[in-house]
N, C-alpha and C positions, 0 to 999 in steps of 0.2 A: 647554433643555439637550440637547446631543447624546447619543444613545444610545451607551454604551460597550460595544464588542464585543471580547471577549478571545479570540484564536485561540491554541490550544495545539498545539504540534507536537514530536514526539520523534524522528523519523527523516527521512532524506533523501527517501525515497519519499513519505512522508506530506506533507511540505512541498511536494514537487513537485505534488501534487494540490491543495493548499490555496492555492498561490501566487496564483492569479487571484481567488479569493475575498478574500484579503487585499488585493489591489490594488484591487478594487472598493470594499471598505470604506474603505481609505485615501483614495481619491479622492472619496468621497461627503461633501459638506459637512454632512450631517445625522448622520453617524456618526463615532465616534472609535475608531480601531484601537488595541488593546493586544495585545502579543505576548509569550507565555511559551514559552521553549524548554527542552527537557529531554532526558534519555536520550542517545542516540547523537550528537546534535548537539554535545554538550559533551565528547565523548571523543576524545582524540588517536588512539586505536586505530582509530576509525571515521571519521577524517578531519576532525574539528572542523567539521562542516558548518554550524554556526551562522554561520560566516563567509560562506557563500553567501547566507544570508538577508539579512545586512547589505549584501552587495554588490548585492543586488537592490533596495536602497533602503529596507528596513524597519528601524525602530528596535525593538530588543529591550528590552522593559520589565523582564522578570525572567528569570533563569536558575535552574532547579531541578536541582541535581545529585542524581542518584539511582542511577546505575549503580555496581555494585561491580566489582572486578577479576576476577570469576569468572563463569562461566555455568552453575553448578550450579543445581539446583532450589532449594536453600536460598538461594543468592545472589540468584536472581530474586525469591523471596518477600521477602527483605530489601530489595531495591530498591523493591518495591511499597510497603513501609512507609516507606522514606526519602522516596519521592515524595509519599506522603500528608502527611507532615510539611511538606515544602517547599511543596506546593501550598496547604496550609492558610494558611501565612504569606503567600504571594504573592497569593492571592485576597483575603485580608483587607486587604492594602495597596492593591491596585488597585481593589477594589470594582466589578467590571464589572456591567453590566446583564444581560449574556448571555455565555456562553462558547460557542465553536464548536470542535468536535473532529471527528476523522475516524477511522473504522475500528475497530480491534480489538486494539490493542497494550496490554500491561500498564501502560505509562507513562500511557496515556490513561485506563485504569481507575482509576489512583490519582488523576488530576486530577478525574475526574467524581465519584468518591467524596467528595473534599474539597468539591466544589461542592454536592453534595447536602446535606451537613451544614450548609454555609454558606447554604443556601436561595438559591442562584444558579441561574437557569434555564440549561438546556443545549440547544444545537442539535447534533444528531448526524448526520453525513454518512456514507453507505455502510453503513447498518444493514440488517438483514434478510437479509444474505447468509450463506452457509454455507461453512465450511472444516472439514470433518469430521476432518482429520488433525492439527489444531493446537488448543492450548488457547485460541487467539484466538477460536474459535467461542463459547466460554462468555463470554469477556470482551465480545465484541461484543453479545451478547444482554443481558448485564448492563448494559452502557452504555445500550442502548436503554431498559431499564426505569428508569434513572436520568435519562433525558433527557426533554425536553418538546416539542421540534420535531424532526422527522425528515425527512431528505432522502435519498431512495433512488434507485438507479440503474436499476431495472427493475420492471415491473408485479408480477412474482412476489415481489420483495422488499418491495414495498409491502403486498401481502397478508399477508406473514409478520409484518411489524411490527404490523399491525392484529391479527393472530392472537395476538400477545403481549399484547394488551389495550390498545394505544394507540388513542386516538380517531382516526377516519379523517380528520377535518379538521385534524389535526396532522401528517399524513404526506404529504409532497409528492414526486411523481415528477419528478425533474429530469434523470436520465441520469448517465453517468459523468463525473466531474470530469477524469479524465486526458485525455479527448479535447480539452478546451479548450487544454491545452498543445500538442497536435499542431496545432491550428488557429492558435494565437496566436504560437508561437515560430517564428522564422526559422531553420530547421534548417541545419546545416553541410553544404556539399557535400563530395564525397569528398576533395578536396585539403585543404580546411580541417580535416576530421576527422582525416586522417592527420597533419597538422602538430600538431594539438591533442593527439593521443594518442601522437605520436612512433612511428608504425608504418605500414607499407604494407599495404594490402589485397592478398590473393592471389586466386586464381581462385575460392576458396570461403572464406566467413567466417561465423562463428557467435558469438552472444552468449550467455553462460551465467550464470544467477543461480540458485544452489541454496541453499536454507535447510534447517535441521533440521526434521523432522516432530515437533513438540513433544509430541504425545500418544503417541509411540512411545518406548520405552526403549532407549537405546544403539544406535540404527540409523544415526546420522549418518555415522559413520566408514565403515561397510560400504557405504552407499549412494553416498557421494561417490567411493569407490574404484571401484565398479562403473561409475559415470559416466565417470570419468577413463580407465578401461580401454577403454571404447568410443571415447572421443574420441581417444585416443592412436593409434588405428589409421587415422584419417583422413589422407588425403594432400592436400598442397597446400591446407591449410586453416588460416586464422588463427583463433585462439580467444581471445576476450576474456571474462574473468571479472569480475563485480562481486562483492564479498565479501558474505557474509550478514549479517543483523541480529544484534543482541545478544540472541540467544535461547539457551535451554538446548541445549547441544551445538554451538553455532556456532563455537567456537574451534578444535575439531578439524578442522572443514571448512576454516577459514582456513589452518591449518597445512598440510594436505594440498595445497591449491591452491597455496600458496607454494612448496612442494617441487616440485610438478609444473612450475610456471613456471621454477624455477631450472635445470631439466634440459632445457627445451624452448624452442628459439628462436622457435617460432610461438605461444607462450602468453604472454598479458599479463593482469595483474590490477590492479584499481583499488579502493581503499577506497571511493571515491565518484566516479562519473562526473559527477554533476550531471544535471539534467533535460535540458539542451540537448545534451550529448554522449551521454547515454543514448538519447534519442529519435533523435538523428542516427545512432547506431550501428544502431538497429533499421531505419531507413530504408535503410541501405546494406549490411546483413547479409543472409544467406540465410534466417535464421530465428533463433528464440530457444529456448534449452533450459533446463530447470530446473523450479522449482515456485513461481515468483513470481506474485503476482496480476496483475502488469502483462502477463504473457504471455497472460492471458485478457481483461483489460480494455482494454488499449491496442493491443497488437500487431495484432489483427485490422483496425484502421483503416488499417494500412500494407499490407494484403493480403499479409502475410507469415505463414509457418507458425510454430506454437509446439509444441514437444515438452514436454508437461506430465507430469512424472515423479512417480509415487507418489500418496499420498493427501492431501497438504497442502492442495490446492485442491479436493478432491472435494466436490461439492455446488453449485459455482458454475455459473451459466448460461454456456454456451460457444458460440462461433462454430464454423462448419464448418472453420476453419483450425487447430483444436486437435487434436493427436495425443496421446492419452493412452497411457501405457505404465507397466509395473511398474518398480521401481527396481533392475533387474538388467541385467547386460551384454547378454544375448541380446535382451531386449525393447527396450533402448535402441538397440541396433544395428539392429533391425528398424525402429524409429521413424525413425532417421536415413536408412535406405534409402527409406522412404516420403516423408520430407521432400523428398528430392532427386528423387523419381520424376517423370516427365513429366506423368502424369495429375494428380497432386496439385498441381504447380506451375500447371498450366492452370486447375484448379478455384479456386485462390486469387484469381484475377481477379474472381470473382463473389461473394466473401465479403462479408457485411454484418456490422458490429459490433452485437451485441444491446444494447450500452450507449449507443446513440444516436450523434448526429453533432455534439455540442457545445452550448454555451450553458448548461451547468449552473451555472457560477459566478454569472452574472447572475441566474438564477432563485433561487438560494439567498439572495443578498443582497437581492433585491427582497422576499422574505418576512421576513427577520430585521429589515429596516428598518421595516416597517409593522405587523408582527404585534403585537397587543395582549398585553403581558406581564402585565397585571393579573390576579392570582390564578392564574397559570399553574403555580405550584409545586404546588398541590393538584390531583392528577390523579384522574379517575374511570376505573376499569377498564372497557374496552369489551368486553362479552360478545358473542360470536358467536351467531347463532341456533342453537338446538339442533335437529339433524336427527333426527327420530324414525326408528328402525329398523322395517322391516316386520315383522309378526308371523312368527315362525319356526314 
């Protein structure tokens, strides 16, 4: 009997990373792919991105509705509860041998919580990372403790998962999944991109993705206004925004971006660019601005600069192409000056991506295909050696 592998995805960015894992599973005669979509994929407000999954040739087995129409803390907590109920039913119906999840979102926390109670093994991708400005940090490490196989993007993250008590032989260093997209997709050339997005590039072009910093209270509005103030002073520059995720405080960011675009002929925003257009934009833009993980994980592979604003991604391993700055007008302006400086642009040619050079998807599937799942549910905590302190 084929091993049933259930992949669960809740956002456009997450699916973009999982796509080639799903493709490898689908095309393996010894595996059966199951797909559950949830969260933003099912929301008209965020572009109904489950349609992109279907357009890529995947059958969606279950849809778990869990998002409410609000982004308050209470609404997000209720969404977690709704997700737990929906995933309990879906997993009971599908009865997978293993579920595959990625990252640190609250939607995935609900899914893995349901799987734990149902005694279904979990394979977790991109664990061990840190994002100290977001409650995703706690969700990610909690998901690690509820998971049984771990696929990490860097040596430091491998050590951190083991530090959390996971057995070393269950933690696999595979690199970043996003690089597989860059290697496998035939990206659009400039003319194709302009037609697809219905706009013309100018002498300068920037891609912006800004999310709320969820462990900060009521900072989203102030920070996005500071960013827009700095961007509004740029000359001959096309600005493309992708809208934020369904996080606490995200809707005020969307509202301000939409208002900015309505008053500026050089500003465009998209609910979802999709992976092909998003990566094609990076290829043809001067750089990426905001606080998205893609600015750290994927953009360095294009030898393009990233302006990383604020604390949302603080703690992640970074390439030399990352410019960190505080979320205020003066610091963002200085970062923009550095991005366009001759010395920085020359240095970008030598940048290496610390998340590897591709092949992570095949490595993940090779393990989940053959790994013995017998008794995997019961885990033994791996204690690190105690280092005795010298006598004081």
